[in-house]
C-alpha positions, 0 to 999 in steps of 0.5 A: 491531535490524532483524530484530526483528519489531514487535508485530502483533496480527493477531486484533483488526486482522482481527476489526473492521469490514470497511472495504474489500471487493474481490470476485472482480474481473477487470480487461482494459487496452484491451479485450483484456489480461486482468490480474486474474483472480478477486482478492478481498480484505478490509481491515479497520479498523484493519488493516495488510495486505499486497498481495505480489508480484513485479514484473507480478503485479498489485499496482499494478492492484488499488490501481488498481482500488479508487481508480478511476485505471484509466481513464487507462490504458485499463483497467477492472473487467469482473466483480466488485465493489468496495465501500467501508464497504458502498458500491459505488464503481465510479461515484465519481472519485478525488476523491470517494474522497478524500472518502470517505476513501480516497486512493492514494500512488502508486508512484515518489513523485509530487511536484510538483517545482517546489513546495516541500515544504510546498506539497506537503503543503497540496495534500493539504488542498485537498478540506478544508473543516474550517478552517485551524487544523485544516489547520495542526494537521495540518501539525504532525502530519505534521511530528512523524512526518517531522522531516526534512520540517519540515527541508526544508519551504522547499526545492523537492521535485524537488531533495529526496532519494528518501527525502524524496519518498516522505515528502512523498507519504505526508504529502500524503495525510495532509493529506486526514485519510484513513481509509484509505491505499492505499500503493503500493511504498513501498520502491522504490529506497530504501536498507535504513535508509530503508525501515525508517523508512517502515514504522515511521512506517507502523506508528505512524500505524496504531496512533497515528492509526488510520489503515488501509493496504493497501499493495502491496509487493515487499519481501515481508521487511519487509512481512510484519514490519510488516503484519497479514495478507497477500495473495501475487498471482502472474499477476494471482491471489490464490495465497495469504493469511493473517496475516502471522506464518504466511506468514513461516513458510510454507515455500513463502513463505520459499523463494519470497519471502524466499529461505530454505529448509530447505537454505539461502538460494536465489535467487528466481530458481532456481525457475520460476514455474510451480512455484510456481503448480503447488503452490499452485494444485493 
């Protein structure tokens, strides 16, 4: 059933080694627009961490700050630090980060439209130096998790469905053998059944392959069912965080993000933003 929450070992996942730590960062675009304001979070090894919030809350900017993709958009981290395995990563290029085990799957299912699905997947192995046999094994592993991609492997990526393109983007990231995947809005534009399928594969990759995930997601309901821990962003600030199970049961989260309250279902639009911020930041 779609409503059943999968088993998540929150305490075990959060008790492990901290891989990624974001400490009190601020991000400014075009030297004047303050987008993130003192954001802090931790991602433990083996965890699935959800970064939640509405459109414009700062989720994508946080991921791009981590993966050092801000400069292409005239953005920069002006305060705070970001470390991966204790190493400051501010001066690393995105390519260096991939070699260190961190890769971002961008919002919008970015694929090379003129290449086939399999050619897209193989571009993910570009930085590897462990031989063609190892790459071939990992390609088969990707096809085991995404059997639909094996069926469409000779199809031009630009002519595949949105769900298949999202699978291709995740599969391409896996081909780099990442330790941590930054996954941006995996549910965007997908039918509910496909969303469940994508998140179930994320869970399996976490449990079976040990891949750590930091995922930014507007679909709070599904994200909190699969994540171990969550951070809620509002207007560039973290306004609440906690184990996913506790956030699912929190009255404010249920009312403002899951569309439910003690009086029954309620539209997110029925409650103004300042009321949420006043309650959470007081």
